[in-house]
Backbone as JSON Lines, residues from 0, in Angstrom:
{"i":0,"aa":"M","n":[23.16,1.11,-9.26],"ca":[21.79,1.25,-8.81],"c":[21.51,0.33,-7.63]}
{"i":1,"aa":"Q","n":[22.08,-0.87,-7.66],"ca":[21.82,-1.8,-6.59],"c":[22.31,-1.23,-5.25]}
{"i":2,"aa":"S","n":[23.47,-0.55,-5.24],"ca":[23.96,0.01,-3.99],"c":[23.07,1.13,-3.48]}
{"i":3,"aa":"A","n":[22.44,1.89,-4.38],"ca":[21.52,2.95,-3.95],"c":[20.28,2.34,-3.3]}
{"i":4,"aa":"V","n":[19.76,1.26,-3.89],"ca":[18.6,0.59,-3.31],"c":[18.98,-0.01,-1.96]}
{"i":5,"aa":"K","n":[20.15,-0.63,-1.89],"ca":[20.6,-1.23,-0.64],"c":[20.77,-0.16,0.43]}
{"i":6,"aa":"K","n":[21.36,0.97,0.06],"ca":[21.57,2.06,1.02],"c":[20.23,2.56,1.54]}
{"i":7,"aa":"R","n":[19.24,2.78,0.65],"ca":[17.91,3.21,1.07],"c":[17.3,2.16,1.99]}
{"i":8,"aa":"H","n":[17.51,0.88,1.66],"ca":[16.96,-0.2,2.47],"c":[17.58,-0.17,3.87]}
{"i":9,"aa":"E","n":[18.87,0.02,3.95],"ca":[19.55,0.04,5.24],"c":[19.14,1.22,6.09]}
{"i":10,"aa":"Q","n":[18.7,2.31,5.47],"ca":[18.29,3.49,6.22],"c":[16.83,3.44,6.64]}
{"i":11,"aa":"S","n":[16.1,2.46,6.16],"ca":[14.66,2.42,6.44],"c":[14.4,2.05,7.89]}
{"i":12,"aa":"H","n":[13.14,2.23,8.34],"ca":[12.81,1.98,9.73],"c":[12.47,0.53,9.99]}
{"i":13,"aa":"D","n":[12.41,0.16,11.28],"ca":[12.26,-1.22,11.74],"c":[11.19,-2.02,11.01]}
{"i":14,"aa":"S","n":[9.99,-1.52,10.95],"ca":[8.9,-2.33,10.46],"c":[8.74,-2.28,8.95]}
{"i":15,"aa":"F","n":[9.54,-1.52,8.27],"ca":[9.45,-1.44,6.82],"c":[9.95,-2.73,6.2]}
{"i":16,"aa":"V","n":[9.23,-3.27,5.27],"ca":[9.66,-4.44,4.52],"c":[9.95,-3.96,3.11]}
{"i":17,"aa":"H","n":[11.19,-4.11,2.68],"ca":[11.61,-3.6,1.39],"c":[10.83,-4.29,0.28]}
{"i":18,"aa":"P","n":[10.2,-3.52,-0.63],"ca":[9.34,-4.13,-1.65],"c":[10.07,-4.95,-2.69]}
{"i":19,"aa":"Y","n":[11.37,-4.76,-2.83],"ca":[12.11,-5.5,-3.84],"c":[12.71,-6.78,-3.28]}
{"i":20,"aa":"C","n":[13.3,-6.7,-2.09],"ca":[13.95,-7.88,-1.54],"c":[13.11,-8.59,-0.5]}
{"i":21,"aa":"G","n":[12.09,-7.91,0.05],"ca":[11.18,-8.54,0.99],"c":[11.74,-8.75,2.38]}
{"i":22,"aa":"T","n":[12.92,-8.18,2.67],"ca":[13.51,-8.36,3.99],"c":[13.2,-7.17,4.88]}
{"i":23,"aa":"R","n":[13.27,-7.4,6.17],"ca":[13.05,-6.33,7.14],"c":[14.41,-5.72,7.5]}
{"i":24,"aa":"S","n":[14.43,-4.42,7.65],"ca":[15.64,-3.72,8.03],"c":[15.96,-4.0,9.49]}
{"i":25,"aa":"E","n":[17.22,-3.93,9.84],"ca":[17.63,-4.11,11.23],"c":[17.86,-2.76,11.91]}
{"i":26,"aa":"C","n":[17.46,-1.68,11.27],"ca":[17.67,-0.36,11.84],"c":[16.91,-0.21,13.15]}
{"i":27,"aa":"S","n":[17.5,0.51,14.1],"ca":[16.85,0.67,15.4],"c":[16.15,2.01,15.53]}
{"i":28,"aa":"T","n":[16.25,2.85,14.52],"ca":[15.57,4.14,14.57],"c":[14.76,4.35,13.31]}
{"i":29,"aa":"N","n":[13.99,5.38,13.31],"ca":[13.16,5.73,12.17],"c":[13.83,6.87,11.39]}
{"i":30,"aa":"R","n":[15.15,6.81,11.26],"ca":[15.91,7.87,10.6],"c":[15.42,8.14,9.19]}
{"i":31,"aa":"F","n":[15.12,7.09,8.45],"ca":[14.75,7.23,7.05],"c":[13.51,8.11,6.9]}
{"i":32,"aa":"A","n":[12.46,7.77,7.62],"ca":[11.21,8.53,7.5],"c":[11.37,9.93,8.1]}
{"i":33,"aa":"Q","n":[12.17,10.06,9.16],"ca":[12.34,11.36,9.8],"c":[13.18,12.29,8.95]}
{"i":34,"aa":"S","n":[14.17,11.73,8.23],"ca":[15.07,12.59,7.48],"c":[14.37,13.23,6.28]}
{"i":35,"aa":"D","n":[13.42,12.52,5.68],"ca":[12.68,13.09,4.56],"c":[11.34,12.37,4.47]}
{"i":36,"aa":"K","n":[10.34,12.95,5.12],"ca":[9.06,12.25,5.22],"c":[8.35,12.12,3.87]}
{"i":37,"aa":"S","n":[8.86,12.76,2.83],"ca":[8.24,12.6,1.52],"c":[8.63,11.26,0.9]}
{"i":38,"aa":"I","n":[9.59,10.55,1.48],"ca":[10.08,9.31,0.91],"c":[9.14,8.14,1.17]}
{"i":39,"aa":"T","n":[8.56,8.04,2.36],"ca":[7.77,6.86,2.7],"c":[6.59,7.22,3.6]}
{"i":40,"aa":"I","n":[5.53,6.43,3.45],"ca":[4.39,6.48,4.36],"c":[4.32,5.1,5.0]}
{"i":41,"aa":"H","n":[4.25,5.07,6.31],"ca":[4.1,3.8,7.04],"c":[2.89,3.96,7.94]}
{"i":42,"aa":"Q","n":[1.93,3.05,7.78],"ca":[0.73,3.09,8.59],"c":[0.38,1.67,9.03]}
{"i":43,"aa":"E","n":[-0.11,1.53,10.26],"ca":[-0.57,0.24,10.76],"c":[-2.0,0.43,11.23]}
{"i":44,"aa":"I","n":[-2.91,-0.36,10.68],"ca":[-4.33,-0.19,10.93],"c":[-4.91,-1.54,11.36]}
{"i":45,"aa":"D","n":[-5.7,-1.51,12.44],"ca":[-6.35,-2.72,12.92],"c":[-7.78,-2.79,12.4]}
{"i":46,"aa":"F","n":[-8.14,-3.96,11.91],"ca":[-9.48,-4.21,11.38],"c":[-10.11,-5.4,12.1]}
{"i":47,"aa":"T","n":[-11.43,-5.4,12.19],"ca":[-12.14,-6.55,12.74],"c":[-12.27,-7.66,11.69]}
{"i":48,"aa":"A","n":[-12.06,-7.34,10.44],"ca":[-12.15,-8.3,9.35],"c":[-10.93,-9.23,9.33]}
{"i":49,"aa":"S","n":[-11.11,-10.4,8.74],"ca":[-10.02,-11.37,8.61],"c":[-9.06,-10.94,7.49]}
{"i":50,"aa":"P","n":[-7.84,-11.49,7.49],"ca":[-6.93,-11.21,6.37],"c":[-7.56,-11.56,5.02]}
{"i":51,"aa":"Q","n":[-8.29,-12.67,4.96],"ca":[-8.93,-13.08,3.71],"c":[-9.96,-12.04,3.26]}
{"i":52,"aa":"Q","n":[-10.77,-11.53,4.19],"ca":[-11.78,-10.52,3.84],"c":[-11.12,-9.24,3.31]}
{"i":53,"aa":"L","n":[-10.07,-8.79,3.96],"ca":[-9.37,-7.58,3.5],"c":[-8.72,-7.8,2.15]}
{"i":54,"aa":"Y","n":[-8.06,-8.94,1.98],"ca":[-7.41,-9.27,0.71],"c":[-8.43,-9.22,-0.42]}
{"i":55,"aa":"E","n":[-9.59,-9.84,-0.19],"ca":[-10.63,-9.86,-1.21],"c":[-11.18,-8.45,-1.49]}
{"i":56,"aa":"A","n":[-11.4,-7.67,-0.45],"ca":[-11.94,-6.32,-0.65],"c":[-10.98,-5.45,-1.45]}
{"i":57,"aa":"L","n":[-9.68,-5.64,-1.25],"ca":[-8.69,-4.82,-1.96],"c":[-8.47,-5.27,-3.4]}
{"i":58,"aa":"L","n":[-8.81,-6.54,-3.71],"ca":[-8.52,-7.05,-5.06],"c":[-9.75,-7.43,-5.88]}
{"i":59,"aa":"D","n":[-10.91,-7.39,-5.3],"ca":[-12.13,-7.72,-6.02],"c":[-12.8,-6.43,-6.5]}
{"i":60,"aa":"S","n":[-12.96,-6.29,-7.79],"ca":[-13.52,-5.05,-8.36],"c":[-14.85,-4.67,-7.72]}
{"i":61,"aa":"K","n":[-15.74,-5.65,-7.57],"ca":[-17.07,-5.36,-7.02],"c":[-16.98,-4.9,-5.57]}
{"i":62,"aa":"Q","n":[-16.22,-5.62,-4.75],"ca":[-16.09,-5.23,-3.34],"c":[-15.4,-3.88,-3.19]}
{"i":63,"aa":"F","n":[-14.36,-3.65,-3.99],"ca":[-13.66,-2.37,-3.91],"c":[-14.62,-1.22,-4.23]}
{"i":64,"aa":"A","n":[-15.41,-1.39,-5.27],"ca":[-16.4,-0.36,-5.64],"c":[-17.44,-0.19,-4.53]}
{"i":65,"aa":"E","n":[-17.82,-1.29,-3.88],"ca":[-18.8,-1.21,-2.79],"c":[-18.26,-0.43,-1.6]}
{"i":66,"aa":"F","n":[-17.03,-0.74,-1.15],"ca":[-16.53,-0.03,0.03],"c":[-16.11,1.4,-0.28]}
{"i":67,"aa":"S","n":[-15.61,1.65,-1.5],"ca":[-15.12,2.99,-1.84],"c":[-16.22,3.91,-2.37]}
{"i":68,"aa":"G","n":[-17.28,3.3,-2.9],"ca":[-18.35,4.1,-3.48],"c":[-18.01,4.65,-4.86]}
{"i":69,"aa":"R","n":[-16.92,4.14,-5.47],"ca":[-16.5,4.59,-6.8],"c":[-16.08,3.41,-7.66]}
{"i":70,"aa":"P","n":[-16.24,3.53,-8.96],"ca":[-15.92,2.41,-9.85],"c":[-14.47,1.93,-9.71]}
{"i":71,"aa":"A","n":[-14.29,0.6,-9.87],"ca":[-12.97,-0.02,-9.81],"c":[-12.91,-1.18,-10.79]}
{"i":72,"aa":"E","n":[-11.79,-1.29,-11.48],"ca":[-11.51,-2.42,-12.35],"c":[-10.18,-3.0,-11.91]}
{"i":73,"aa":"I","n":[-10.19,-4.27,-11.48],"ca":[-8.98,-4.88,-10.94],"c":[-8.77,-6.24,-11.56]}
{"i":74,"aa":"N","n":[-7.62,-6.43,-12.22],"ca":[-7.2,-7.73,-12.7],"c":[-6.4,-8.35,-11.56]}
{"i":75,"aa":"R","n":[-6.87,-9.45,-11.0],"ca":[-6.31,-10.04,-9.78],"c":[-5.03,-10.84,-10.0]}
{"i":76,"aa":"E","n":[-4.43,-10.81,-11.15],"ca":[-3.22,-11.59,-11.4],"c":[-1.98,-10.73,-11.19]}
{"i":77,"aa":"V","n":[-0.84,-11.41,-10.91],"ca":[0.43,-10.7,-10.87],"c":[0.69,-10.14,-12.26]}
{"i":78,"aa":"G","n":[0.99,-8.87,-12.34],"ca":[1.15,-8.19,-13.62],"c":[-0.14,-7.58,-14.13]}
{"i":79,"aa":"G","n":[-1.25,-7.93,-13.48],"ca":[-2.55,-7.41,-13.89],"c":[-2.72,-5.94,-13.55]}
{"i":80,"aa":"A","n":[-3.41,-5.23,-14.41],"ca":[-3.63,-3.79,-14.23],"c":[-4.85,-3.54,-13.36]}
{"i":81,"aa":"F","n":[-4.85,-2.38,-12.73],"ca":[-6.04,-1.93,-11.99],"c":[-6.27,-0.46,-12.24]}
{"i":82,"aa":"S","n":[-7.53,-0.08,-12.11],"ca":[-7.97,1.32,-12.24],"c":[-8.99,1.54,-11.13]}
{"i":83,"aa":"L","n":[-8.69,2.48,-10.24],"ca":[-9.51,2.69,-9.05],"c":[-10.05,4.11,-9.0]}
{"i":84,"aa":"F","n":[-11.11,4.29,-8.24],"ca":[-11.67,5.62,-8.02],"c":[-11.98,6.34,-9.32]}
{"i":85,"aa":"K","n":[-12.72,5.63,-10.17],"ca":[-13.15,6.19,-11.46],"c":[-11.96,6.55,-12.35]}
{"i":86,"aa":"G","n":[-10.88,5.75,-12.27],"ca":[-9.72,5.95,-13.12],"c":[-8.69,6.93,-12.59]}
{"i":87,"aa":"H","n":[-8.88,7.44,-11.37],"ca":[-7.94,8.41,-10.81],"c":[-6.63,7.75,-10.36]}
{"i":88,"aa":"I","n":[-6.71,6.48,-9.92],"ca":[-5.54,5.71,-9.51],"c":[-5.41,4.52,-10.44]}
{"i":89,"aa":"V","n":[-4.2,4.32,-10.98],"ca":[-3.96,3.18,-11.87],"c":[-2.65,2.51,-11.48]}
{"i":90,"aa":"G","n":[-2.48,1.27,-11.94],"ca":[-1.23,0.58,-11.66],"c":[-1.29,-0.88,-12.03]}
{"i":91,"aa":"R","n":[-0.34,-1.65,-11.45],"ca":[-0.24,-3.08,-11.71],"c":[0.1,-3.81,-10.42]}
{"i":92,"aa":"N","n":[-0.39,-5.03,-10.32],"ca":[-0.05,-5.89,-9.19],"c":[1.34,-6.47,-9.43]}
{"i":93,"aa":"L","n":[2.24,-6.27,-8.48],"ca":[3.6,-6.78,-8.6],"c":[3.78,-8.11,-7.87]}
{"i":94,"aa":"E","n":[3.14,-8.24,-6.71],"ca":[3.24,-9.46,-5.92],"c":[1.9,-9.68,-5.22]}
{"i":95,"aa":"L","n":[1.41,-10.9,-5.28],"ca":[0.17,-11.26,-4.6],"c":[0.38,-12.57,-3.86]}
{"i":96,"aa":"V","n":[0.26,-12.52,-2.53],"ca":[0.3,-13.72,-1.7],"c":[-1.06,-13.79,-1.03]}
{"i":97,"aa":"P","n":[-1.92,-14.7,-1.48],"ca":[-3.3,-14.73,-1.0],"c":[-3.42,-14.62,0.52]}
{"i":98,"aa":"D","n":[-4.27,-13.67,0.93],"ca":[-4.6,-13.41,2.33],"c":[-3.42,-12.93,3.18]}
{"i":99,"aa":"Q","n":[-2.29,-12.58,2.54],"ca":[-1.11,-12.15,3.28],"c":[-0.5,-10.84,2.78]}
{"i":100,"aa":"R","n":[-0.33,-10.7,1.46],"ca":[0.42,-9.56,0.96],"c":[-0.05,-9.16,-0.43]}
{"i":101,"aa":"I","n":[-0.11,-7.83,-0.63],"ca":[-0.36,-7.25,-1.94],"c":[0.7,-6.17,-2.14]}
{"i":102,"aa":"V","n":[1.42,-6.25,-3.25],"ca":[2.39,-5.2,-3.6],"c":[2.01,-4.69,-4.98]}
{"i":103,"aa":"Q","n":[1.86,-3.37,-5.08],"ca":[1.4,-2.78,-6.33],"c":[2.29,-1.62,-6.78]}
{"i":104,"aa":"A","n":[2.46,-1.51,-8.1],"ca":[2.98,-0.28,-8.71],"c":[1.76,0.61,-8.84]}
{"i":105,"aa":"W","n":[1.8,1.78,-8.22],"ca":[0.61,2.58,-7.97],"c":[0.89,4.02,-8.37]}
{"i":106,"aa":"R","n":[-0.06,4.65,-9.07],"ca":[0.15,6.05,-9.45],"c":[-1.18,6.78,-9.58]}
{"i":107,"aa":"V","n":[-1.09,8.08,-9.35],"ca":[-2.21,8.98,-9.62],"c":[-2.04,9.42,-11.06]}
{"i":108,"aa":"V","n":[-3.12,9.45,-11.82],"ca":[-3.02,9.74,-13.26],"c":[-2.47,11.14,-13.56]}
{"i":109,"aa":"T","n":[-2.52,12.04,-12.61],"ca":[-1.99,13.39,-12.84],"c":[-0.48,13.48,-12.59]}
{"i":110,"aa":"W","n":[0.15,12.4,-12.1],"ca":[1.59,12.41,-11.91],"c":[2.27,12.41,-13.29]}
{"i":111,"aa":"P","n":[3.53,12.83,-13.35],"ca":[4.25,12.78,-14.64],"c":[4.23,11.38,-15.24]}
{"i":112,"aa":"E","n":[4.12,11.33,-16.55],"ca":[4.09,10.06,-17.3],"c":[5.2,9.13,-16.82]}
{"i":113,"aa":"G","n":[4.84,7.87,-16.57],"ca":[5.83,6.87,-16.18],"c":[6.22,6.89,-14.71]}
{"i":114,"aa":"T","n":[5.66,7.79,-13.91],"ca":[5.98,7.86,-12.48],"c":[5.06,6.93,-11.71]}
{"i":115,"aa":"Y","n":[5.66,5.91,-11.07],"ca":[4.93,4.96,-10.25],"c":[5.56,4.9,-8.87]}
{"i":116,"aa":"S","n":[4.73,4.68,-7.88],"ca":[5.21,4.43,-6.53],"c":[4.93,2.95,-6.22]}
{"i":117,"aa":"I","n":[5.38,2.51,-5.05],"ca":[5.13,1.14,-4.61],"c":[4.26,1.18,-3.36]}
{"i":118,"aa":"A","n":[3.12,0.5,-3.42],"ca":[2.23,0.37,-2.27],"c":[2.25,-1.09,-1.83]}
{"i":119,"aa":"R","n":[2.53,-1.29,-0.54],"ca":[2.63,-2.66,0.01],"c":[1.65,-2.81,1.16]}
{"i":120,"aa":"F","n":[0.75,-3.78,1.03],"ca":[-0.25,-4.1,2.04],"c":[0.14,-5.45,2.65]}
{"i":121,"aa":"E","n":[0.53,-5.47,3.89],"ca":[0.89,-6.71,4.59],"c":[-0.23,-7.01,5.58]}
{"i":122,"aa":"L","n":[-0.86,-8.17,5.46],"ca":[-2.02,-8.54,6.28],"c":[-1.58,-9.53,7.36]}
{"i":123,"aa":"E","n":[-1.6,-9.08,8.61],"ca":[-1.15,-9.91,9.72],"c":[-2.34,-10.28,10.61]}
{"i":124,"aa":"P","n":[-2.62,-11.6,10.77],"ca":[-3.72,-12.0,11.65],"c":[-3.47,-11.46,13.06]}
{"i":125,"aa":"Q","n":[-4.52,-10.97,13.67],"ca":[-4.41,-10.44,15.03],"c":[-5.72,-10.78,15.75]}
{"i":126,"aa":"G","n":[-5.69,-11.83,16.58],"ca":[-6.92,-12.29,17.22],"c":[-7.9,-12.72,16.15]}
{"i":127,"aa":"S","n":[-9.13,-12.2,16.23],"ca":[-10.13,-12.53,15.2],"c":[-10.11,-11.52,14.06]}
{"i":128,"aa":"G","n":[-9.21,-10.54,14.12],"ca":[-9.12,-9.52,13.09],"c":[-7.78,-9.53,12.37]}
{"i":129,"aa":"T","n":[-7.4,-8.35,11.88],"ca":[-6.18,-8.21,11.09],"c":[-5.51,-6.88,11.39]}
{"i":130,"aa":"R","n":[-4.19,-6.91,11.47],"ca":[-3.41,-5.67,11.44],"c":[-2.87,-5.53,10.02]}
{"i":131,"aa":"L","n":[-3.25,-4.44,9.37],"ca":[-2.74,-4.16,8.04],"c":[-1.53,-3.25,8.21]}
{"i":132,"aa":"V","n":[-0.36,-3.73,7.79],"ca":[0.86,-2.94,7.83],"c":[1.08,-2.44,6.41]}
{"i":133,"aa":"F","n":[1.03,-1.12,6.27],"ca":[1.05,-0.5,4.96],"c":[2.29,0.36,4.79]}
{"i":134,"aa":"D","n":[2.97,0.21,3.66],"ca":[4.1,1.06,3.31],"c":[3.92,1.55,1.88]}
{"i":135,"aa":"H","n":[4.14,2.84,1.69],"ca":[4.02,3.47,0.38],"c":[5.31,4.25,0.15]}
{"i":136,"aa":"I","n":[6.04,3.89,-0.9],"ca":[7.32,4.54,-1.18],"c":[7.39,4.99,-2.63]}
{"i":137,"aa":"G","n":[8.31,5.92,-2.89],"ca":[8.62,6.3,-4.26],"c":[7.66,7.25,-4.92]}
{"i":138,"aa":"F","n":[6.83,7.93,-4.15],"ca":[5.9,8.89,-4.75],"c":[6.61,10.24,-4.9]}
{"i":139,"aa":"P","n":[6.08,11.11,-5.77],"ca":[6.72,12.41,-6.0],"c":[6.86,13.24,-4.72]}
{"i":140,"aa":"E","n":[7.95,13.95,-4.65],"ca":[8.25,14.79,-3.49],"c":[7.12,15.78,-3.21]}
{"i":141,"aa":"G","n":[6.88,16.02,-1.95],"ca":[5.89,17.0,-1.54],"c":[4.49,16.47,-1.39]}
{"i":142,"aa":"L","n":[4.27,15.17,-1.65],"ca":[2.92,14.61,-1.6],"c":[2.66,13.76,-0.36]}
{"i":143,"aa":"H","n":[3.63,13.66,0.54],"ca":[3.49,12.79,1.71],"c":[2.2,13.04,2.48]}
{"i":144,"aa":"D","n":[1.97,14.26,2.92],"ca":[0.81,14.54,3.78],"c":[-0.51,14.31,3.04]}
{"i":145,"aa":"H","n":[-0.56,14.73,1.79],"ca":[-1.77,14.53,0.98],"c":[-2.08,13.05,0.82]}
{"i":146,"aa":"L","n":[-1.07,12.26,0.47],"ca":[-1.28,10.82,0.26],"c":[-1.59,10.11,1.57]}
{"i":147,"aa":"A","n":[-0.88,10.45,2.64],"ca":[-1.13,9.8,3.93],"c":[-2.58,10.03,4.36]}
{"i":148,"aa":"A","n":[-3.07,11.24,4.2],"ca":[-4.47,11.53,4.54],"c":[-5.42,10.79,3.58]}
{"i":149,"aa":"G","n":[-5.03,10.69,2.33],"ca":[-5.85,10.0,1.33],"c":[-6.02,8.52,1.64]}
{"i":150,"aa":"W","n":[-4.96,7.85,2.1],"ca":[-5.08,6.45,2.47],"c":[-6.09,6.29,3.6]}
{"i":151,"aa":"E","n":[-6.02,7.15,4.59],"ca":[-6.97,7.08,5.71],"c":[-8.4,7.35,5.24]}
{"i":152,"aa":"E","n":[-8.57,8.4,4.47],"ca":[-9.91,8.83,4.05],"c":[-10.54,7.9,3.01]}
{"i":153,"aa":"N","n":[-9.74,7.43,2.05],"ca":[-10.28,6.67,0.92],"c":[-10.14,5.16,1.02]}
{"i":154,"aa":"Y","n":[-9.37,4.71,1.99],"ca":[-9.19,3.27,2.18],"c":[-9.59,2.84,3.59]}
{"i":155,"aa":"W","n":[-8.78,3.2,4.59],"ca":[-8.93,2.62,5.92],"c":[-10.28,2.93,6.57]}
{"i":156,"aa":"S","n":[-10.7,4.18,6.57],"ca":[-11.97,4.51,7.21],"c":[-13.15,3.87,6.47]}
{"i":157,"aa":"L","n":[-13.07,3.82,5.15],"ca":[-14.15,3.2,4.37],"c":[-14.18,1.68,4.54]}
{"i":158,"aa":"L","n":[-13.0,1.06,4.62],"ca":[-12.94,-0.38,4.86],"c":[-13.5,-0.72,6.24]}
{"i":159,"aa":"K","n":[-13.19,0.1,7.24],"ca":[-13.73,-0.15,8.59],"c":[-15.25,-0.08,8.58]}
{"i":160,"aa":"K","n":[-15.81,0.89,7.88],"ca":[-17.28,1.0,7.77],"c":[-17.84,-0.21,7.02]}
{"i":161,"aa":"Y","n":[-17.18,-0.62,5.97],"ca":[-17.63,-1.73,5.13],"c":[-17.73,-3.03,5.94]}
{"i":162,"aa":"F","n":[-16.78,-3.24,6.84],"ca":[-16.75,-4.49,7.61],"c":[-17.45,-4.39,8.95]}
{"i":163,"aa":"H","n":[-18.09,-3.26,9.22],"ca":[-18.79,-3.13,10.51],"c":[-20.27,-3.3,10.39]}
């Protein structure tokens, strides 16, 4: 299994940070995402908010509910469970580095039992704002376009409105 993870890691694109080992690939092309776009979603979004503000909005139940307009329950500890969008999205926090990184085991409740993907939010200071580097891997085949649009519609655009 370790060689399969390593092989996937070696095939990933430049800016992808592997959720298990935390290292950046040295690949010079985006072969991984191009060969099968259902494998990963990579998005980079600029916000006027600080890394601390984004970190808090993503992990604070009250703020998440405020920006999304839907109920959220979030346990802010590593290993803590979360339920978002009125229970439609559930998972657990795998890694939390305050104001820098959030890594979550993330799933839609309609996915097959026990199927989790990995969502990684990397918060990089950029001037007075933040560049959020987002990677989502391991979701069921065929859902790339739906999920990629969902992140924009249900997270990024709403967060931009929330902080404006």
